[in-house]
N, C-alpha and C positions, 0 to 999 in steps of 0.2 A: 469587608476584615479579615470574615475565615476562610480561607483557601479550601480549608473540603466542602464545608458549607456551599459556600456561593464554588465550587466543582456540580458538587451534587446537586443545582440545584439548577448550573447550564445543561445537562446531562438530562433533565426535568423536563428545561426550556425545549433542547433536542427533539425527546422524544413526544412529549404534546405537541411538537410543528411537524410531524409525519404520521401521528396518528386522528391529531383534530385540527387543521389548518386551520379553517377560517377563523374560530376563535388564536391564535397565536398573531398571525394574520395581524388582527386586527389591532393588540399590542402590537407587535416590532417598533413599529416607525415613533412611536410618543415616548411610548412606557418603555422597553428593551434594548431599542440598537443607542440611544444616547447613555448604558453604561456602558451597555458591549466597548461602546467607540473611547469610550475615555478611562478603560479596563486594558482598550487593544496598544493607542496609542500611549500611556504609562508603560506598557510592561514590555513595548514593542526599543523604547527610545532607553529605559534600564537592561533591552540585552545585551546594550555596548558592551559595559561588564558581566555578563551572563562567566559564566564554569561552563566549559569542559568535560566531558568525561576523565578525556586526557590526560586534568592538570590535576585528580583527588588528590591523586599518592604523592603529587611535591608537593598539596597543600596536604596532605594529611601532616605530613612535618612542619607544621610551621603549627604556632601559638594557637590553645578554644576561642583565644575572640573571632579569627580566620577563621574553624569548625562552625561554631554560631553564624558565619559568613553563607557559611555554603553551603548550610541549614535552612537559612534566608529565598536563596535564588533559588535550589530546587523545589518550593512550595514556588518559587515564583512565578518558574516555569512549570508547574504543573497551573500554576492558573490560566496562563499564556498555552498551552493546549488545551484547555479545555476551553477554551474566549474559540479560537484557532475552529478549534470538532464544530460547535454549536452556531461559527460561522455560515463554516458550510453545505452544514444543515440546513439554514436557513435558503441557502442562497442555491441548494439544490431545491429545496418548495419551491424556487416564486419567491421568497418571501420579501425580499431585500428592496430597494430605489436603487436609481442613478446612484446617485449618492453613495451611498450606504458601499455600495462594492465597487467604487472608489474608494472611503477611507480606506476600508478594507485590502486595497488590495495594495495602495503606499507602503501599506506597516509591512505587509506581506512578501511586498517586494526591496524593503528596508531589512528584512531578515533573511530573503539572502543575497544580501551586502558577504563581499568574505571580506571590510573593517573591521564587521561586529564578532564576540567572540561567540555564537550559537550552536549550535550543537546539530545536527548533519540530521538529528529525527524532528529534530523542529524546522528544519531547512522542508524536510520531504511534508512534512502535516502544509508549511506554510507553498509549498509548491500543489500540490491538490485543494485547498481553497482557491492561491490563484485557479487553473485548470478548472472545478466549479464553477468562478465571477468567470469566468470562459468563455461559460458558452446561455448564462440568461443576459450579459451585458460586456459583450468584447471591447469597445469602445471604452471606457474608462478601464477593461484591465488594460492593454494600449496605452493610450492619455498616462492611467503611473506608472508603469512602466521607464516610460517614454523620460516622464521626468527623476522618480532615482536614476537613470539609470542612464539618463540624456540619448541621442542620437541623430540618424549625420544623415541625409537627405541627397539620397544620390540620382541625374540626371541621367536617362535612360533616352528619350526618341528625344528627334531632331527642331519639334518644337520646341524646348526647352524647359516642358513640362517634365515632372514630379511623379517616374511611375514605379521606379520603387523602392521603402525606405529599406532599410540597417542599418539598427543603434547596435549599438559600437559597444561590447559589455566593458571595454576599459572608459573610465568618464575619467578630470580631471581626481575626484575623490573618491570614485565608490566601482569595484570587483565586484562583478557576478562570478553568485559561489557556478562550480564548474558545473554541475550537473543541471542545472537550469535551460545552460547556453543551446541547448537539443531546441527546447520546448521551445522559447518566444526567438527561437529566429525557424520556427516552422510559425510558431503563432503568429505570424507574421508574412509570407508566404500568402 
């Protein structure tokens, strides 16, 4: 509940994962991941209403209640940023199971959706997490992306086999953030 304390604790976990990986690895699946997952899911769903930096001058002219909401939103963004950074380090150290990679990738892809009001720095961090997750478990990242953004299969050969997979950047509900389209199309080739 205390965001600065949680952020510092997550920073310590990331440092410990790099320095004494065996100690942290033994605790990730049972003790740490359920907490990280719950924060990721909660904060990602809350990200729909996060305030962008461009909106702050407009909000500053409104009542004090709006300012209090903005401060809470910044605090929530800080917690989400800390969790994503920790997940990125744990993924780079190979401490996440495939189901953990799937959960983290789903949350990151949701942050890349243009339907949500998320600042570009948070989207860039989500891209970095996805790139790290891709190195350890590419099929889970692909599955998460197709679940969030949808995909279309294209037939290429005469035997009616699917040779290429093309992911549509726009579906009925979601449009992918422009800067992530290049990485996503390269990932699928």
